[in-house]
C-alpha positions in Angstrom: 8.0 -65.6 -17.5 4.6 -65.1 -17.8 4.6 -63.3 -13.9 7.5 -60.7 -15.1 5.6 -60.5 -18.3 2.9 -59.3 -16.4 4.5 -57.6 -13.4 6.2 -55.2 -16.9 2.8 -54.7 -17.8 1.0 -53.6 -15.5 4.2 -51.6 -14.6 4.0 -49.7 -17.7 0.3 -49.6 -17.5 0.7 -47.8 -14.1 3.4 -45.3 -15.4 0.9 -45.0 -18.5 -2.0 -43.3 -16.4 0.7 -41.1 -14.2 2.1 -39.9 -16.9 -1.1 -39.1 -18.0 -2.2 -37.3 -14.7 1.1 -35.6 -14.3 0.7 -34.6 -18.2 -3.2 -32.5 -16.9 -1.7 -31.2 -14.0 1.1 -29.7 -15.7 -1.4 -28.4 -18.4 -3.7 -27.0 -15.5 -0.7 -25.1 -13.8 0.6 -23.7 -17.1 -3.1 -22.2 -17.7 -2.9 -20.8 -14.1 0.4 -19.3 -14.3 -1.1 -17.6 -18.0 -3.7 -16.6 -16.1 -1.7 -15.1 -13.0 0.7 -13.4 -15.8 -2.4 -11.5 -17.8 -3.4 -10.6 -13.6 0.4 -9.0 -12.9 0.4 -7.1 -16.5 -3.2 -5.8 -16.0 -2.4 -4.3 -12.5 0.6 -3.1 -13.7 -1.3 -1.3 -16.7 -3.5 0.1 -13.7 -0.4 1.4 -11.6 0.8 3.1 -14.8 -2.7 4.8 -15.5 -3.2 5.6 -11.3 0.7 6.9 -11.5 -0.1 9.3 -14.5 -3.7 10.6 -12.7 -1.4 11.5 -9.5 1.0 13.1 -11.8 -1.6 15.7 -12.7 -3.0 15.9 -10.0 -0.3 16.9 -7.8 0.9 19.4 -10.7 2.3 22.6 -9.1 0.5 24.8 -11.6 -3.4 22.9 -10.8 -2.8 22.8 -6.8 -1.8 26.6 -6.7 -5.4 27.3 -9.1 -7.2 25.3 -7.2 -6.1 26.7 -3.7 -6.9 30.2 -5.2 -10.6 29.5 -6.2 -11.3 27.3 -3.0 -9.3 28.2 -0.2 -9.2 32.0 1.4 -5.5 32.8 1.9 -3.6 35.7 2.2 -0.2 37.0 2.5 0.7 36.5 6.5 1.4 40.1 7.7 3.1 41.8 10.4 0.4 41.6 12.8 -0.1 37.6 12.2 3.4 37.5 14.4 3.6 37.8 17.8 6.8 38.0 19.9 8.8 35.9 22.5 7.2 38.5 25.4 3.6 37.7 24.3 4.2 34.0 25.5 3.4 33.5 29.6 6.4 33.2 31.6 7.0 29.9 32.9 6.8 29.5 36.9 10.6 28.1 37.4 9.9 27.0 41.1 6.9 24.5 39.8 7.8 21.0 39.6 9.1 20.4 35.6 7.4 16.5 35.7 4.2 17.7 36.9 1.3 17.4 34.4 -0.1 20.3 33.7 -3.5 21.4 35.1 -6.6 22.6 33.4 -8.1 26.2 34.3 -10.6 24.6 35.8 -9.1 22.5 38.3 -6.2 19.5 39.1 -4.9 17.5 36.3 -6.7 13.9 36.0 
């Protein structure tokens, strides 16, 4: 009977130590989970702010104003357009698979 009592006592002690260890592991994991959830919320808020900034920066009226201030653009006129006759003619007898040659020599 004494051996059974001793075995049950040692088993209960081992289970108590194991339960103690598992309890603190769970507490550590819960605190890590809370930290990760807090980080997720912080990142979501940062993403929300960045999306709002992006929407402001890409507002068409603002972009138009900036383009007028910083770019020297003018509407296209007829003098900017060309015609097909201005394009160089392709040599029909040349090999279509050949590499184009540079002005100074053969293709490299």
